[in-house]
Backbone as a printed PyTorch tensor [residue, N CA C, xyz], in Angstrom:
tensor([[[  0.8360,  -1.2030,   0.0000],
         [  0.0000,   0.0000,   0.0000],
         [  0.8700,   1.2520,   0.0000]],

        [[  1.8540,   1.3040,   0.9500],
         [  2.6820,   2.5050,   1.0560],
         [  3.5330,   2.7010,  -0.1900]],

        [[  4.0660,   1.5900,  -0.7520],
         [  4.8850,   1.7210,  -1.9530],
         [  4.0470,   2.2300,  -3.1150]],

        [[  2.8120,   1.7000,  -3.2420],
         [  1.9380,   2.1520,  -4.3150],
         [  1.5860,   3.6140,  -4.1360]],

        [[  1.3650,   4.0180,  -2.8890],
         [  1.0210,   5.4100,  -2.6090],
         [  2.1530,   6.3290,  -3.0150]],

        [[  3.3830,   6.0140,  -2.5870],
         [  4.5040,   6.9000,  -2.8840],
         [  4.7910,   6.9300,  -4.3770]],

        [[  4.6960,   5.7760,  -5.0330],
         [  4.9130,   5.7420,  -6.4800],
         [  3.9090,   6.6260,  -7.1910]],

        [[  2.6510,   6.5630,  -6.7500],
         [  1.5980,   7.3830,  -7.3560],
         [  1.8940,   8.8620,  -7.1700]],

        [[  2.3720,   9.2220,  -5.9780],
         [  2.6250,  10.6260,  -5.6690],
         [  3.8010,  11.1770,  -6.4510]],

        [[  4.8280,  10.3620,  -6.6130],
         [  6.0430,  10.8510,  -7.2400],
         [  5.8200,  11.2230,  -8.7000]],

        [[  4.9370,  10.5130,  -9.3760],
         [  4.7400,  10.7580, -10.8040],
         [  4.1760,  12.1470, -11.0620]],

        [[  3.0050,  12.4910, -10.5160],
         [  2.5030,  13.8340, -10.7880],
         [  3.1120,  14.8700,  -9.8880]],

        [[  3.6710,  14.4440,  -8.7660],
         [  4.2370,  15.3810,  -7.8070],
         [  5.2790,  16.2600,  -8.3960]],

        [[  6.1060,  15.7330,  -9.2250],
         [  7.1070,  16.5800,  -9.8560],
         [  6.6520,  16.9900, -11.2480]],

        [[  6.0160,  15.9620, -11.8580],
         [  5.4620,  16.1300, -13.2110],
         [  6.2710,  16.8150, -14.2420]],

        [[  6.7900,  16.3040, -11.6780],
         [  8.0510,  16.3230, -11.2680],
         [  8.3340,  15.3760, -10.6640]],

        [[  6.8730,  15.5760, -10.0490],
         [  6.6170,  16.0980, -10.0180],
         [  6.5240,  15.9450,  -9.8390]],

        [[ -4.1360,  22.0680, -13.8700],
         [ -4.2240,  20.6790, -13.4790],
         [ -5.0050,  20.5680, -14.5710]],

        [[ -6.4670,  21.9270, -17.0910],
         [ -7.2800,  22.2740, -18.1480],
         [ -8.2950,  21.2460, -18.5280]],

        [[ -8.6170,  20.1310, -17.8720],
         [ -9.6590,  19.2450, -18.3080],
         [ -9.1600,  18.2970, -19.3650]],

        [[-10.0790,  17.7760, -20.1410],
         [ -9.7240,  16.7820, -21.1490],
         [ -9.3070,  17.4080, -22.4670]],

        [[ -9.3530,  18.7440, -22.5620],
         [ -8.9670,  19.3990, -23.8090],
         [ -7.4790,  19.2320, -24.0530]],

        [[ -7.0750,  19.2630, -25.3220],
         [ -5.6580,  19.1830, -25.6480],
         [ -4.9470,  20.4130, -25.1270]],

        [[ -3.7090,  20.2110, -24.6920],
         [ -2.9190,  21.2950, -24.1210],
         [ -2.5400,  22.3040, -25.1940]],

        [[ -2.8860,  23.5600, -24.9550],
         [ -2.5400,  24.6300, -25.8870],
         [ -1.2910,  25.3180, -25.3730]],

        [[ -0.1520,  25.0750, -26.0480],
         [  1.1100,  25.6580, -25.6040],
         [  1.6130,  26.7040, -26.5980]],

        [[  0.7080,  27.2580, -27.4110],
         [  1.1070,  28.2210, -28.4350],
         [  1.8810,  29.3880, -27.8470]],

        [[  1.5000,  29.8280, -26.6500],
         [  2.1340,  30.9790, -26.0390],
         [  2.9980,  30.5820, -24.8500]],

        [[  3.2640,  29.3080, -24.7170],
         [  4.0650,  28.8320, -23.5980],
         [  5.4670,  28.4720, -24.0640]],

        [[  6.4580,  28.8850, -23.2950],
         [  7.8550,  28.5800, -23.6020],
         [  8.1490,  27.1550, -23.1610]],

        [[  8.6630,  26.3340, -24.0700],
         [  8.9640,  24.9430, -23.7470],
         [ 10.4620,  24.6430, -23.7480]],

        [[ 11.2850,  25.6380, -24.0850],
         [ 12.7370,  25.4640, -24.0670],
         [ 13.1660,  25.0870, -22.6530]],

        [[ 13.7130,  23.8800, -22.4450],
         [ 14.0720,  23.4490, -21.0930],
         [ 15.1010,  24.3350, -20.4040]],

        [[ 15.8690,  25.0850, -21.1850],
         [ 16.8470,  25.9860, -20.5840],
         [ 16.1730,  27.1780, -19.9200]],

        [[ 14.8810,  27.3630, -20.1960],
         [ 14.1530,  28.5070, -19.6560],
         [ 13.0140,  28.0890, -18.7280]],

        [[ 12.9830,  26.8140, -18.3520],
         [ 11.9100,  26.3180, -17.4880],
         [ 12.4760,  25.4420, -16.3760]],

        [[ 11.5800,  24.9470, -15.5260],
         [ 11.9690,  24.0110, -14.4700],
         [ 12.3580,  22.6490, -15.0350]],

        [[ 12.1030,  22.4630, -16.3350],
         [ 12.3640,  21.1720, -16.9550],
         [ 13.7720,  20.9870, -17.4750]],

        [[ 14.7020,  21.7910, -17.0200],
         [ 16.0870,  21.6890, -17.4780],
         [ 16.6820,  20.3350, -17.1010]],

        [[ 17.3640,  19.7130, -18.0600],
         [ 18.0080,  18.4300, -17.8010],
         [ 19.0130,  18.5830, -16.6580]],

        [[ 18.9430,  17.6890, -15.6970],
         [ 19.8080,  17.7530, -14.5210],
         [ 19.1010,  18.2660, -13.2890]],

        [[ 17.9770,  18.9340, -13.4670],
         [ 17.1930,  19.3540, -12.3000],
         [ 16.6750,  18.1220, -11.5650]],

        [[ 16.7020,  18.1840, -10.2520],
         [ 16.2090,  17.0440,  -9.4650],
         [ 15.4290,  17.5350,  -8.2520]],

        [[ 14.5790,  16.6560,  -7.7380],
         [ 13.8210,  16.9000,  -6.5120],
         [ 14.0030,  15.6970,  -5.6030]],

        [[ 14.4590,  15.9520,  -4.3870],
         [ 14.5900,  14.8920,  -3.3960],
         [ 13.3480,  14.9170,  -2.5210]],

        [[ 12.6110,  13.8080,  -2.4970],
         [ 11.3440,  13.7320,  -1.7900],
         [ 11.4770,  12.8830,  -0.5420]],

        [[ 10.7990,  13.2970,   0.5060],
         [ 10.8400,  12.5350,   1.7500],
         [  9.4740,  12.5420,   2.4080]],

        [[  9.2020,  11.4600,   3.1370],
         [  7.9520,  11.3310,   3.8830],
         [  8.2120,  10.4190,   5.0660]],

        [[  7.5430,  10.6700,   6.1610],
         [  7.7160,   9.8540,   7.3510],
         [  7.3750,   8.3990,   7.0340]],

        [[  8.2950,   7.5050,   7.3950],
         [  8.0600,   6.0880,   7.1580],
         [  8.5000,   5.5980,   5.7970]],

        [[  9.0640,   6.4860,   4.9780],
         [  9.5080,   6.1130,   3.6390],
         [ 10.9830,   6.4670,   3.4640]],

        [[ 11.6790,   5.6850,   2.6550],
         [ 13.0430,   6.0200,   2.2790],
         [ 13.0020,   7.1660,   1.2740]],

        [[ 13.8950,   8.1350,   1.4440],
         [ 13.9110,   9.2710,   0.5310],
         [ 14.1640,   8.8390,  -0.9050]],

        [[ 13.5660,   9.5300,  -1.8430],
         [ 13.7360,   9.2280,  -3.2640],
         [ 14.0880,  10.5100,  -4.0100]],

        [[ 14.8850,  10.3740,  -5.0550],
         [ 15.2540,  11.5400,  -5.8610],
         [ 14.8670,  11.3030,  -7.3100]],

        [[ 14.1460,  12.2530,  -7.8730],
         [ 13.7460,  12.1640,  -9.2690],
         [ 14.5210,  13.2190, -10.0530]],

        [[ 15.1610,  12.7880, -11.1430],
         [ 16.0510,  13.6540, -11.9120],
         [ 15.6220,  13.6960, -13.3740]],

        [[ 15.5270,  14.8820, -13.9370],
         [ 15.1740,  15.0210, -15.3480],
         [ 16.3710,  14.6220, -16.2070]],

        [[ 16.1670,  13.6260, -17.0690],
         [ 17.2740,  13.1160, -17.8830],
         [ 17.1430,  13.5010, -19.3580]],

        [[ 15.9570,  13.9210, -19.7830],
         [ 15.7960,  14.4090, -21.1550],
         [ 14.5810,  15.3180, -21.2180]],

        [[ 14.5980,  16.2250, -22.1910],
         [ 13.4790,  17.1420, -22.3740],
         [ 13.4210,  17.5340, -23.8440]],

        [[ 12.3210,  17.1930, -24.4810],
         [ 12.1200,  17.5050, -25.8900],
         [ 10.9110,  18.4110, -26.0300]],

        [[ 11.1610,  19.7010, -26.2250],
         [ 10.0920,  20.6760, -26.4050],
         [  9.1120,  20.6670, -25.2350]],

        [[  9.6520,  20.5500, -24.0310],
         [  8.8160,  20.6010, -22.8350],
         [  8.4130,  19.2550, -22.2970]],

        [[  8.3750,  18.2290, -23.1620],
         [  8.0470,  16.8790, -22.7070],
         [  9.2960,  16.2420, -22.1090]],

        [[  9.2380,  15.9830, -20.8130],
         [ 10.4300,  15.4910, -20.1300],
         [ 10.3090,  14.0240, -19.7450]],

        [[ 11.4730,  13.4110, -19.5850],
         [ 11.5770,  12.0810, -18.9960],
         [ 12.4660,  12.2220, -17.7810]],

        [[ 12.0200,  11.6750, -16.6580],
         [ 12.7970,  11.7450, -15.4260],
         [ 13.0510,  10.3390, -14.9040]],

        [[ 14.1830,  10.1740, -14.2540],
         [ 14.5780,   8.8820, -13.7030],
         [ 14.3370,   8.8720, -12.2030]],

        [[ 13.7130,   7.8080, -11.7170],
         [ 13.3810,   7.6940, -10.3020],
         [ 13.7550,   6.3140,  -9.7670]],

        [[ 14.9020,   6.1930,  -9.0480],
         [ 15.2230,   4.9210,  -8.4000],
         [ 14.2640,   4.7020,  -7.2290]],

        [[ 13.5690,   3.5640,  -7.2360],
         [ 12.6080,   3.3120,  -6.1620],
         [ 12.3320,   1.8150,  -6.0440]],

        [[ 12.4070,   1.3120,  -4.8210],
         [ 12.1020,  -0.0930,  -4.5700],
         [ 13.0050,  -1.0560,  -5.3080]],

        [[ 14.2750,  -0.6710,  -5.4980],
         [ 15.2080,  -1.5410,  -6.1920],
         [ 15.1140,  -1.4710,  -7.7030]],

        [[ 14.2450,  -0.6350,  -8.2150],
         [ 14.0850,  -0.4760,  -9.6510],
         [ 14.2510,   0.9960, -10.0260]],

        [[ 14.4110,   1.2560, -11.3090],
         [ 14.4530,   2.6320, -11.7980],
         [ 13.2120,   2.8720, -12.6470]],

        [[ 12.3910,   3.7930, -12.1860],
         [ 11.1460,   4.1210, -12.8690],
         [ 11.3720,   5.3470, -13.7460]],

        [[ 10.8050,   5.3340, -14.9370],
         [ 10.8520,   6.5200, -15.7880],
         [  9.5180,   7.2530, -15.6970]],

        [[  9.6010,   8.5360, -15.4030],
         [  8.4250,   9.3810, -15.2260],
         [  8.3830,  10.3950, -16.3680]],

        [[  7.2020,  10.5990, -16.9440],
         [  7.0560,  11.5550, -18.0380],
         [  6.0180,  12.6210, -17.7050]],

        [[  6.2430,  13.8210, -18.2100],
         [  5.3070,  14.9130, -18.0070],
         [  5.6640,  16.0460, -18.9500]],

        [[  5.0750,  17.2070, -18.7280],
         [  5.3730,  18.3780, -19.5590],
         [  5.5240,  19.5920, -18.6570]],

        [[  6.5860,  20.3560, -18.8980],
         [  6.8510,  21.5700, -18.1400],
         [  7.0710,  22.7170, -19.1200]],

        [[  6.3610,  23.8130, -18.8940],
         [  6.5640,  25.0300, -19.6750],
         [  6.8550,  26.1670, -18.6970]],

        [[  7.0250,  27.3710, -19.2360],
         [  7.2360,  28.5000, -18.3380],
         [  5.9540,  28.8790, -17.6080]],

        [[  4.8220,  28.3450, -18.0610],
         [  3.5290,  28.6990, -17.4750],
         [  3.0250,  27.6950, -16.4500]],

        [[  3.5000,  26.4520, -16.5360],
         [  2.9590,  25.4620, -15.6140],
         [  3.5240,  24.0700, -15.7930]],

        [[  2.9190,  23.1210, -15.0600],
         [  3.3270,  21.7220, -15.0610],
         [  2.1020,  20.8710, -15.3880]],

        [[  2.3230,  19.8460, -16.2070],
         [  1.2300,  18.9760, -16.6500],
         [  1.6580,  17.5210, -16.4900]],

        [[  0.6770,  16.6280, -16.2830],
         [  1.0210,  15.2130, -16.1710],
         [  0.1170,  14.3600, -17.0440]],

        [[  0.5170,  13.0880, -17.1650],
         [ -0.2280,  12.1250, -17.9680],
         [ -0.6990,  10.9480, -17.1190]],

        [[ -0.8290,  11.1630, -15.8140],
         [ -1.1920,  10.0780, -14.9020],
         [ -2.5560,   9.4940, -15.2430]],

        [[ -3.5470,  10.3540, -15.3840],
         [ -4.9090,   9.8630, -15.5960],
         [ -5.1710,   9.4420, -17.0390]],

        [[ -4.2910,   9.8300, -17.9520],
         [ -4.4270,   9.3980, -19.3500],
         [ -3.5630,   8.1750, -19.6240]],

        [[ -2.9570,   7.6190, -18.5550],
         [ -2.1000,   6.4380, -18.6830],
         [ -0.9680,   6.6630, -19.6880]],

        [[ -0.4010,   7.8770, -19.6560],
         [  0.7550,   8.1730, -20.4940],
         [  0.4400,   8.7400, -21.8600]],

        [[ -0.8230,   8.9470, -22.1760],
         [ -1.2080,   9.4970, -23.4810],
         [ -0.8780,  10.9850, -23.5320]],

        [[  0.1400,  11.3410, -24.3380],
         [  0.6100,  12.7260, -24.3910],
         [ -0.3740,  13.6690, -25.0860]],

        [[ -1.4000,  13.1190, -25.7030],
         [ -2.4280,  13.9580, -26.3160],
         [ -3.4680,  14.4040, -25.2880]],

        [[ -3.3480,  13.8660, -24.0720],
         [ -4.3480,  14.1740, -23.0470],
         [ -3.6850,  14.5890, -21.7320]],

        [[ -2.9650,  15.7080, -21.7320],
         [ -2.3250,  16.1730, -20.4950],
         [ -3.3590,  16.7240, -19.5220]],

        [[ -3.0250,  16.6900, -18.2600],
         [ -3.8870,  17.2270, -17.2020],
         [ -3.0620,  18.2590, -16.4420]],

        [[ -3.5870,  19.4620, -16.3200],
         [ -2.8470,  20.5430, -15.6670],
         [ -2.6730,  20.2530, -14.1850]],

        [[ -1.4350,  20.2760, -13.7410],
         [ -1.1280,  20.1140, -12.3250],
         [ -1.1080,  21.4700, -11.6420]],

        [[ -0.5250,  22.4620, -12.3120],
         [ -0.5320,  23.8310, -11.7920],
         [ -0.2460,  24.8080, -12.9210]],

        [[ -0.8490,  25.9650, -12.8560],
         [ -0.5130,  27.1090, -13.7000],
         [  0.0450,  28.1680, -12.7580]],

        [[  1.2270,  28.6840, -13.0620],
         [  1.8790,  29.6140, -12.1450],
         [  1.1790,  30.9640, -12.0540]],

        [[  0.3390,  31.2860, -13.0400],
         [ -0.4070,  32.5410, -12.9800],
         [ -1.8590,  32.3190, -12.5420]],

        [[ -2.1600,  31.1350, -12.0420],
         [ -3.5320,  30.8190, -11.6270],
         [ -3.9420,  31.6480, -10.4200]],

        [[ -5.2380,  31.8260, -10.2730],
         [ -5.8000,  32.5510,  -9.1430],
         [ -6.6870,  31.6140,  -8.3260]],

        [[ -6.9420,  31.9990,  -7.0830],
         [ -7.8080,  31.2030,  -6.2190],
         [ -9.1690,  31.0180,  -6.8930]],

        [[ -9.6300,  29.7940,  -6.9180],
         [-10.8990,  29.4800,  -7.5600],
         [-10.7490,  28.8380,  -8.9250]],

        [[ -9.5870,  29.0410,  -9.5700],
         [ -9.3440,  28.3730, -10.8530],
         [ -9.3220,  26.8630, -10.6310]],

        [[ -9.8660,  26.1090, -11.5630],
         [ -9.8340,  24.6640, -11.4140],
         [ -9.7700,  23.9700, -12.7680]],

        [[ -9.2800,  22.7350, -12.7290],
         [ -9.1540,  21.9160, -13.9200],
         [ -9.7660,  20.5590, -13.6170]],

        [[-10.4070,  19.9760, -14.6110],
         [-11.0820,  18.6970, -14.4170],
         [-10.6050,  17.6850, -15.4510]],

        [[-10.6420,  16.4130, -15.0500],
         [-10.2690,  15.3360, -15.9680],
         [-11.2130,  14.1640, -15.7390]],

        [[-11.8310,  13.6980, -16.8140],
         [-12.7590,  12.5740, -16.7160],
         [-12.0130,  11.2520, -16.8330]],

        [[-12.2180,  10.3820, -15.8510],
         [-11.6430,   9.0380, -15.8550],
         [-12.8230,   8.0720, -15.7830]],

        [[-13.1810,   7.4900, -16.9100],
         [-14.3960,   6.6790, -16.9430],
         [-15.5900,   7.5640, -16.6310]],

        [[-16.3580,   7.1640, -15.6190],
         [-17.5070,   7.9910, -15.2200],
         [-17.2040,   8.8430, -13.9940]],

        [[-15.9150,   8.9520, -13.6580],
         [-15.4780,   9.7610, -12.5230],
         [-14.8040,  11.0350, -13.0280]],

        [[-14.8580,  12.0920, -12.2270],
         [-14.2070,  13.3540, -12.5870],
         [-13.2480,  13.7750, -11.4830]],

        [[-11.9730,  13.8350, -11.8210],
         [-10.9520,  14.3100, -10.8900],
         [-10.8780,  15.8280, -11.0250]],

        [[-10.8600,  16.5210,  -9.8890],
         [-10.8450,  17.9870,  -9.8930],
         [ -9.5930,  18.4930,  -9.1890]],

        [[ -8.9200,  19.4380,  -9.8080],
         [ -7.7920,  20.1340,  -9.1910],
         [ -8.1590,  21.6110,  -9.1220]],

        [[ -8.1690,  22.1630,  -7.9270],
         [ -8.6550,  23.5280,  -7.7110],
         [ -7.6540,  24.3340,  -6.8950]],

        [[ -7.3950,  25.5640,  -7.3340],
         [ -6.5150,  26.4610,  -6.5840],
         [ -7.2860,  26.9750,  -5.3680]],

        [[ -6.7870,  26.6280,  -4.1760],
         [ -7.4920,  27.0080,  -2.9490],
         [ -6.7740,  28.1090,  -2.1770]],

        [[ -5.5320,  28.3880,  -2.5700],
         [ -4.7820,  29.4380,  -1.8740],
         [ -3.6300,  29.8830,  -2.7610]],

        [[ -3.3240,  31.1920,  -2.7230],
         [ -2.1640,  31.7280,  -3.4280],
         [ -1.5460,  32.8010,  -2.5560]],

        [[ -0.2800,  32.6040,  -2.2070],
         [  0.3930,  33.5490,  -1.3190],
         [  0.5440,  34.9150,  -1.9730]],

        [[  0.3970,  35.9440,  -1.1780],
         [  0.6860,  37.3010,  -1.6410],
         [  2.0010,  37.7920,  -1.0460]],

        [[  2.5030,  37.0530,  -0.0480],
         [  3.7920,  37.3590,   0.5790],
         [  4.5740,  36.0610,   0.7400]],

        [[  5.8570,  36.1690,   1.0300],
         [  6.6860,  34.9860,   1.2750],
         [  6.3410,  34.4380,   2.6570]],

        [[  5.5160,  33.3950,   2.7010],
         [  4.9990,  32.9230,   3.9860],
         [  5.1670,  31.4240,   4.2250]],

        [[  5.8940,  30.7390,   3.3260],
         [  6.0620,  29.2940,   3.4650],
         [  7.5400,  28.9490,   3.5950]],

        [[  7.9020,  28.2150,   4.6430],
         [  9.2810,  27.7800,   4.8350],
         [  9.6530,  26.7490,   3.7790]],

        [[ 10.7980,  26.9540,   3.1230],
         [ 11.2850,  25.9890,   2.1450],
         [ 12.8060,  26.0130,   2.1520]],

        [[ 13.3990,  24.9460,   2.6320],
         [ 14.8520,  24.8260,   2.7820],
         [ 15.3540,  26.0110,   3.6150]],

        [[ 16.0650,  26.9600,   2.9880],
         [ 16.6000,  28.1060,   3.7320],
         [ 15.7980,  29.3810,   3.5140]],

        [[ 14.7080,  29.2940,   2.7830],
         [ 13.9980,  30.4990,   2.3790],
         [ 12.5490,  30.5200,   2.8550]],

        [[ 11.9660,  31.7110,   2.7520],
         [ 10.5190,  31.8620,   2.8240],
         [ 10.0620,  32.1330,   1.3970]],

        [[  9.0500,  31.4180,   0.9430],
         [  8.6200,  31.5440,  -0.4440],
         [  7.0950,  31.6710,  -0.5440]],

        [[  6.6390,  32.1130,  -1.7030],
         [  5.2130,  32.1270,  -2.0150],
         [  4.8320,  30.7660,  -2.5990]],

        [[  3.6020,  30.3450,  -2.3840],
         [  3.1390,  29.0990,  -2.9780],
         [  1.7610,  29.2580,  -3.6110]],

        [[  1.4910,  28.3830,  -4.5520],
         [  0.1540,  28.1970,  -5.1000],
         [ -0.3050,  26.8340,  -4.6050]],

        [[ -1.4150,  26.7930,  -3.8870],
         [ -1.9010,  25.5510,  -3.2950],
         [ -3.0550,  25.0040,  -4.1310]],

        [[ -2.9010,  23.7800,  -4.5750],
         [ -3.8960,  23.1350,  -5.4350],
         [ -4.4470,  21.9060,  -4.7240]],

        [[ -5.7530,  21.8710,  -4.5490],
         [ -6.3930,  20.7150,  -3.9210],
         [ -6.9340,  19.7880,  -5.0040]],

        [[ -6.4770,  18.5570,  -4.9700],
         [ -6.9260,  17.5490,  -5.9320],
         [ -7.8940,  16.6000,  -5.2410]],

        [[ -9.0870,  16.4590,  -5.8030],
         [-10.1010,  15.5650,  -5.2530],
         [-10.2990,  14.3940,  -6.2080]],

        [[-10.1140,  13.1820,  -5.6800],
         [-10.1790,  11.9620,  -6.4800],
         [-11.3670,  11.1280,  -6.0060]],

        [[-12.4030,  10.9970,  -6.8080],
         [-13.5880,  10.2450,  -6.3810],
         [-13.2710,   8.7750,  -6.1100]],

        [[-13.9900,   8.1830,  -5.1710],
         [-13.8390,   6.7590,  -4.8880],
         [-14.1220,   5.9610,  -6.1550]],

        [[-13.2930,   4.9540,  -6.3980],
         [-13.4810,   4.1180,  -7.5760],
         [-12.7030,   4.5610,  -8.7910]],

        [[-11.9860,   5.6830,  -8.6990],
         [-11.1820,   6.1510,  -9.8320],
         [-10.0480,   5.1670, -10.1030]],

        [[ -9.9180,   4.7420, -11.3410],
         [ -8.9090,   3.7480, -11.7140],
         [ -7.7240,   4.4310, -12.3930]],

        [[ -6.5150,   4.1280, -11.9000],
         [ -5.2760,   4.6660, -12.4570],
         [ -4.3770,   3.5020, -12.8280]],

        [[ -4.0230,   3.3950, -14.1050],
         [ -3.1720,   2.2990, -14.5750],
         [ -3.6950,   0.9370, -14.1420]],

        [[ -4.9930,   0.7670, -14.2220],
         [ -5.5920,  -0.5300, -13.9430],
         [ -5.9030,  -0.8230, -12.4960]],

        [[ -5.5510,   0.0910, -11.5860],
         [ -5.7970,  -0.1260, -10.1600],
         [ -6.6200,   1.0130,  -9.5790]],

        [[ -7.5030,   0.6760,  -8.6540],
         [ -8.3240,   1.6960,  -8.0160],
         [ -7.4760,   2.5490,  -7.0800]],

        [[ -7.5920,   3.8570,  -7.1940],
         [ -6.8000,   4.7700,  -6.3700],
         [ -7.1320,   4.6010,  -4.8950]],

        [[ -6.0940,   4.5740,  -4.0720],
         [ -6.2610,   4.5090,  -2.6250],
         [ -6.1420,   5.8900,  -1.9970]],

        [[ -6.0600,   6.9090,  -2.8430],
         [ -5.9470,   8.2960,  -2.3880],
         [ -7.2280,   9.0300,  -2.7580]],

        [[ -7.7450,   9.8370,  -1.8220],
         [ -8.9650,  10.5830,  -2.1380],
         [ -8.7460,  12.0910,  -2.2260]],

        [[ -7.6430,  12.5680,  -1.6640],
         [ -7.3920,  14.0120,  -1.7290],
         [ -5.8950,  14.2930,  -1.5900]],

        [[ -5.4300,  15.2840,  -2.3380],
         [ -4.0400,  15.7350,  -2.2310],
         [ -4.0360,  17.2580,  -2.2140]],

        [[ -3.3510,  17.8390,  -1.2550],
         [ -3.1440,  19.2860,  -1.2450],
         [ -1.7080,  19.5360,  -1.6780]],

        [[ -1.5570,  20.0100,  -2.9150],
         [ -0.2410,  20.2920,  -3.4810],
         [  0.1720,  21.7240,  -3.1750]],

        [[  1.4690,  21.9350,  -2.9880],
         [  2.0320,  23.2760,  -2.8900],
         [  3.1210,  23.4100,  -3.9540]],

        [[  3.0160,  24.4690,  -4.7650],
         [  3.9720,  24.7120,  -5.8360],
         [  4.5330,  26.1260,  -5.7340]],

        [[  5.7000,  26.3110,  -6.3550],
         [  6.3320,  27.6200,  -6.4470],
         [  6.8910,  27.7660,  -7.8600]],

        [[  6.7840,  28.9590,  -8.4320],
         [  7.1960,  29.1610,  -9.8210],
         [  8.6880,  28.9350, -10.0400]],

        [[  9.4910,  29.0860,  -8.9910],
         [ 10.9390,  28.9560,  -9.1100],
         [ 11.4410,  27.5590,  -8.7500]],

        [[ 10.7940,  26.9340,  -7.7620],
         [ 11.2400,  25.6290,  -7.2760],
         [ 10.3730,  24.4740,  -7.7750]],

        [[  9.1950,  24.7820,  -8.3150],
         [  8.3050,  23.7120,  -8.7550],
         [  7.5540,  23.1030,  -7.5870]],

        [[  7.6060,  21.7750,  -7.4780],
         [  6.9210,  21.0690,  -6.4020],
         [  7.5670,  21.3870,  -5.0620]],

        [[  6.7560,  21.7800,  -4.0840],
         [  7.2410,  22.1120,  -2.7430],
         [  6.8610,  21.0280,  -1.7430]],

        [[  5.5680,  20.6850,  -1.6890],
         [  5.1170,  19.6610,  -0.7490],
         [  3.7280,  19.1750,  -1.1370]],

        [[  3.2990,  18.0950,  -0.4800],
         [  1.9470,  17.5820,  -0.6910],
         [  1.4540,  16.9340,   0.5940]],

        [[  0.1930,  17.1790,   0.9070],
         [ -0.4680,  16.5070,   2.0200],
         [ -1.4840,  15.5530,   1.4150]],

        [[ -1.2890,  14.2640,   1.6550],
         [ -2.0680,  13.2330,   0.9800],
         [ -3.0140,  12.5480,   1.9580]],

        [[ -4.2820,  12.5180,   1.6070],
         [ -5.2810,  11.8260,   2.4200],
         [ -5.7280,  10.5730,   1.6780]],

        [[ -5.5320,   9.4150,   2.3160],
         [ -5.9160,   8.1520,   1.7010],
         [ -7.3890,   7.8450,   1.9590]],

        [[ -7.8540,   6.7830,   1.3350],
         [ -9.2600,   6.3990,   1.4470],
         [ -9.6620,   6.0830,   2.8780]],

        [[ -8.7060,   5.6220,   3.6940],
         [ -9.0010,   5.3020,   5.0920],
         [ -8.7890,   6.5050,   6.0110]],

        [[ -8.5850,   7.6880,   5.3990],
         [ -8.3930,   8.9640,   6.1050],
         [ -7.0260,   9.1090,   6.7680]],

        [[ -6.1030,   8.1840,   6.5360],
         [ -4.7400,   8.3860,   7.0140],
         [ -4.0860,   9.4620,   6.1560]],

        [[ -3.1690,  10.2140,   6.7650],
         [ -2.5640,  11.3690,   6.0970],
         [ -1.0460,  11.2090,   6.0290]],

        [[ -0.4810,  11.4880,   4.8760],
         [  0.9640,  11.4450,   4.6700],
         [  1.4350,  12.7990,   4.1620]],

        [[  2.4970,  13.3140,   4.7650],
         [  3.0740,  14.5960,   4.3500],
         [  4.3390,  14.3350,   3.5340]],

        [[  4.3720,  14.8370,   2.3130],
         [  5.5280,  14.7000,   1.4230],
         [  6.2190,  16.0570,   1.3040]],

        [[  7.5250,  16.0920,   1.5020],
         [  8.2720,  17.3440,   1.3540],
         [  9.3680,  17.1550,   0.3100]],

        [[  9.9320,  18.2580,  -0.1590],
         [ 10.9380,  18.1590,  -1.2130],
         [ 12.0650,  19.1570,  -1.0160]],

        [[ 13.1820,  18.8410,  -1.6630],
         [ 14.3020,  19.7650,  -1.8070],
         [ 14.7370,  19.6650,  -3.2660]],

        [[ 15.1580,  20.7770,  -3.8470],
         [ 15.5270,  20.7640,  -5.2600],
         [ 16.7390,  21.6350,  -5.5470]],

        [[ 17.3790,  21.3390,  -6.6660],
         [ 18.4790,  22.1750,  -7.1470],
         [ 18.0190,  23.1070,  -8.2610]],

        [[ 16.7240,  23.1240,  -8.5490],
         [ 16.2090,  23.8550,  -9.7120],
         [ 16.6250,  25.3170,  -9.7230]],

        [[ 16.4990,  25.9920,  -8.5950],
         [ 16.8430,  27.4150,  -8.5400],
         [ 18.3370,  27.6320,  -8.7320]],

        [[ 19.1520,  26.6640,  -8.2780],
         [ 20.6010,  26.7890,  -8.3990],
         [ 21.0470,  26.7460,  -9.8490]],

        [[ 20.2170,  26.1230, -10.7190],
         [ 20.6100,  25.9390, -12.1120],
         [ 20.0590,  27.0180, -13.0260]],

        [[ 19.4470,  28.0690, -12.4280],
         [ 18.9200,  29.1770, -13.2420],
         [ 20.0500,  29.8510, -14.0140]]])
């Protein structure tokens, strides 16, 4: 259960790592990895109580579509997503279909903005519930602003052939560091806190 939970979180967590089922419109979005969080070599070290720390590293990026390497459970998992200067997108609910990205965060989003994705007869919702106006969140050595996105996953939602054991995730993102943290509520109401450290800002 715990391994499945952490594996599920790591994929969209970085993405690293929310626009509905419509195709992603990146006409005005910069996808050059040298100008985004998707730069090759960027990594995020993730930790959670009761879990061994894991590090996900971007190993390739083609026009914003990245592949990241994640050693976990004795294996190396490859994670794919899309990063632009405007936001982060994942393919978790589309089972890797790059024609159906799901917005994880838009850095210019405002409170109340939300994105939906239909999975069978279920609808996953990601909604901006808070956006800092001042540097009020501790992160490594700094105080930073965050965009907080609440993801609601209906009971019975199937991901990669298995029913999700997670019902809610509160994501925290920052335009400079990307994924900051996540508070995960499982179906049995147990809560796991995921935190991160990254070199992304150092590679600007």
